[in-house]
Residue, then its C-alpha position, 0 to 999 in steps of 0.5 A: m500499500t505505501n509502495c503504490r502510493l510512493n509510485l503515483k507520487s511519483f507518476v504525478t510529479l513526473i507529469l508535472l516535471t514534463v509539463l514545466a519542460a514543455g513550457c519552458a522549451s522554445v519555439n520553432l521559429d523556422r516552422h512557427v507561423a505567426e496569425s498576426a504581426e503582433q503575434a509575430l512580434e511577441t514571438a520574436s522578443k522571446e527569442g534571444d538570438r538577435r539575429e534569429a528572431q530578425q531572420y523569423l521576422l522577415r519570413s513573417a513579412d515575406r508570409f504576409q505580402d504573399s497574402d497582399d497583407h502589406t499592412s501587417a508587413r509594414r508593422i513587422l517591418l517598421s518594428d524596433r526589432l528590425s531597425s538595425p538589420e544584421a549586415d547579412l539580412q539587409d538586402q532582404y529586408l530592403l527588397l521586402s521594406m521596398a515592396s511594401a512601401t510602394a504597395l502601400e504607397d507610403r511616401d514618408w517611408a519610401g523617402q526614408l528607404t530612398d536615403q539608404l539605397e546605393r544606386d546599384q543597390f540592386l545588383n547585390y541580389e542573384r540574378g533572378l531577383m535583380a530585375r524584380a529588385a530594380n524595378l522596386q528600387a526605382d518605384t520606392q525612389q519615384l514614390a519619394g520624389d526622387h525621379l532622377a534617381a529612379a532614372a539612375t537605377l534604370i539606366t544601371l539596370a539597362q546596362s546591367d542585364s542584357r535580358q530586359d525589355v529594352q523599349s519597356i525600360h527606356d519607356r521608364i527612364w523617359q518617364a522618370l526624367k520628365a518628372t525631374s524638375d528642371a533645377q536638379l535636371a540642370e545640376e545633374s548635367g554638370s556632374v553626371i558620369g557615363y556615357e549613357a546617362q549623359g546622353w539621357i541627360e542632355l535628350a531630357g534638356i534640349l526639350r524642355e528649351p524655351g519655345v521648343n513646340l511639338d513640331e520643333q521636338s520632332r527635328v530636335v530628337r531626329q538631331w539627338q539621334n544623329n549626335w549620339p548614335g551609339h547610344p541605346a535610346a537612339s535606336a530604341l527611342p522611348s515610344e513617346l519620342g518616337l511619335i514625336a520623332s516620326l510627327a512629319e511622317t505621320r501628318p495627313e495629306q489629303i484633308t477634307l474640310a466639311l462645315p455648313l456654308e449655308g443655313p444658320l450655321a454658315s456664320a459659324g462654318k465659315a469662320i472655322r474654315d478661315g481659321f484653319f486656313a489661316a493657321y495653315y498658311s502661317d505654319e512654316s512647318a507644312d508642306r503646301n506641296k504635298t498638302s491638299i485642303r478641300v472644303i465641303n458644304t455640310a448644310g442640309s446634308d447626311f452626313r453619314k453618307l457624305y462621310e461613306d463617300i469622302s473615305r472613297d476618295g482617299q481622304d487622310l482626314i475629314v475636319g467635321p462636322l460642326e452639327k452634333e447630328g452629323l456626329i451622332a450619325l457617325t456613331k452608327l459605324k463600329s469604326l472609322p476608316v479615315p479619322v474625323l476630327g469632329l467640331n463638336y461633341l457627342p452627347d453622353n449617352n453615344d459611344a464614339p466609334s473608333g477613328l472619331y476625334q471630338f473638339g470644340l468650344s465646350a461650355e463643360d470645360e469652363a464649368r470644371q475650370i471654374a469648379n477647380r479654381l473655387a477650391l484652390e481659392s478656398n471657396d467651397q460653399v457656392l450659389a449659382l445662376i445658370p440659364q435654363g435650357d440644355w446647354g445650361d443643364r450640360l453646364e450645370n452637370a459639369l460644375l456640379d460633378r467637379m465640385a464634388e470631386n473637389g469637396s465643394v457644394a453648391l448651397d442654391i442653383d436658380r435656373y432663370f430665363k432672360e425674360d425673368n424678373l432679374r431683381a426677384v431672381t437674385a433676391d431668391l439666390l442670395g436669401i433675402t426673399a426667405s429673410r423677408e417671408r420669416a419677418i412677415d411670419v414674425e409680425r403675424t405671430a406677433g401682431i405687431n409691426v416690426e423693424f426689419e432690415p433683410r439679410r442676405r445668407q451667410d454661408a455662401d464663399a461665392v457666386v457662380m454667374v452665367a450670363e451674357p453681358t446684357i444680363a450679367r450687367q443687371f446681375k452684378p450691381l444687384f448682388a450688392f444692393y442685396f448685400g452680396g457685393d463682398l462675394p466674389v462672382y465667377s463666370t464663363s467666357m459668355v460674360y464678355e463680348g470679346n471687345q472692350d467696352p468699359s463704359r458699359d463693362r464697369d457694371l462687370n467689375n471684379v467679376i473673374f472669368t475664364d476666356i480663350p488666349w485668342v481674346l485674352d493675350d494682347n501678345n498673341d502674334f496669330r490674333a495680330t496678324a489675322s485680324e489685320a487681314l480680317p478685322d471683323m473676326r472679334g466677340q464669337l466669330g473671332r472665337l470660332f476663328a480661333m477654334g478653326a486655327d486649332a483644328w489645323n493644328l490638332s490635325k498634324r497630332l492626333p495620334l500623338l496626342r491620343q497615345v502620348e501622357d502628359a501631351a499638350i498644346n498651347g492652341q488659341t483656345g486653351v492648352l489642348t489635351m486629349t483623353p485616352q476616348g479622343s475627347i480634346h479638352r482645353e484650359q483657358l485663361w483667367a481675366r478678372f474685370r478692372s475699370g470695365t476692362p479685362e485684366l488677365l490674371t497669371e496667378l491666383p490671387e493671394e489677397e482679397i480682391t477690393s471692390e471698385e465702383 
C-alpha cells in the first residue's frame, strides 16, 4: 500500500516536470507561422538570438506579403526589432520594405528607404531577383519624389541585364526624367558620369528649352539621334519620343474640311474655315507641295452618307462636321477608316466609334475650370445662376460633378430665363426673399409691426454667374444691392463680348472669368496678323476663328495627343489635351474686370479683391 502511494506520487511529479519542461521549451521559429503581426513580434521578443529573431520576422513579413497583407508586413518591418538589421539580412530587409512601401504608397517610408539605397543596390541580389529589385528600387525612389534617382537606377539596370525589354525600360527612364525638376536636371547635367547617362540627361534637357513646340521637338529628337548614334536610346527611342520624331511622316496630306456654309450655321462654319486656312498658311512646317485641303458644304446633308463618299476618295482626315446631328450619325459605324476630327461633342449617351476625335468650345470645360478655381481659392460653398435650357443643363452637371470631386458644394442653383424678373431671381438666390418671409411670419405671430432689415444668407463663399453680358451687367449690381457685394463672382467666357467696352462693362468690375488666349492674350502674334487681314473676326466669331486655327494644329498631332501621356498643345482656344477616348479638352486663361476692362490674371490672387465702384 505504501509502495503504491509512493509510485503514484512519483508519477504525478514526473507529469508536472514534463509539463514544465514543455512550457519552458523555445518555439521552433523555422516552423512557426504567425497569425498576426503582433503575434510575430511577441514571438520574436522571446528569442534571445538577435539574428534568429530578425530572420523569423523577415520570413513572417514575406508570408504576409504573399497573402497581400502589406499592412501587417509594414508593422513588422518598421518594428524596433528590425531597426538595425544584421549586415547579411540588410538586402532582404530592403527588398521586402520596398515591396510594402510601394504597395501601400507610403511616401514617408519610401523617402526613408531612398536615403539608404545606393544607385546599384539591386546588383546585390542574385540574377533571378535583380530585375524585380531594380524595379522596386525605381518605384520606391519615384514614390519618394526622387525621379532622377529612379532614372539612374533604370539606366544601370539596362546596362547590367541584357535580358530586359529595352523598349519598356527606355519608356520608364523617360517618364522618370520627365518628372524630374528643371533645377535638378540642370544640376545633374554638369556632374553626370557615363556615356549613357550623359545622353539621357542631354535628351531630357534639350526638349525643355524655351520655345521648343511639338514641331520643333520632332527635329530636335532626330538631331539628338544623329549626335548620339551609339546610345541605346538612339535605336530604341522611348515610345513617346518615337511618335514625336515621326510627326512629320504621319501628318495627313489629303484633308477634307466639312462645314456648314449655308443656313443658320453658315457664319460659324465660315469663321472656322477661315481660321483653319489662316493657321495652315502661317504654319512654316506645313509642306504645301504635299498637303491638299478641300472644303465641302455639309448644310442639309446626311453626314453618314457624305462620310462614306469622302472615305472612298483617298482622304487621310476629315475635319468636321460642326453639326451635332452629323456626329451622332457616325455612331452607327463601329469604326471610321478615315479619321474624323469632329467640331462638336457627342451627347453622353453615345459611344464614339474608333477613329472619331471630338473638339469644340465646350461649356463643360469652362464649368470644370471654374470648379477647380473655386476649390483652389477655398470657396467651397457656392451659389449659382445658370440659364435654363439644354446648354445650361450640361454646364450645371459638369460644374456639380467637378465640385463634388473637389469637396465643394452648391448651396443653391437658380435657373433663369432672360425674360425673368432678375431682381426677384437675385433676391431668391441670396436668401433675401426667405429673410423677408421670416419677418412677415414674426409680425403675424406677434400681431405688431416689426422694424426689419433683410439679411442675405451668410453661408455662401462665392457666386457663379453664367450670363451673357447684357444680363450679367444687371445681375452684378443687384448682388451689391442685396448685400452680396462682398462675394467673389466667377463666370464663363459668355460674360464677355470679346471687344473692350469699358463704359458698359464697368458694372462687371471684379467679376473673374475664363476665356481663350485668342481673346485675352494681348501678346498673340497670330491674332495680330489675322486681325489685320480679317478685322471682323471679333467676339464670338473670333472665338470660332480661333477654334478653326486649333483644328489645323490638331490635325497634325491627333495620334500623338492620344498616345503620349501629358502631351499638350498651346492653342488659340487654350492648352489642348486629349482623353484616351479621343475627346479634346481645353484649359483657358483667367481675367478680372478692372475699370470695365479685362485684366489677365497670371496667378491665383493672394489677397482679397478690393471692390471698385
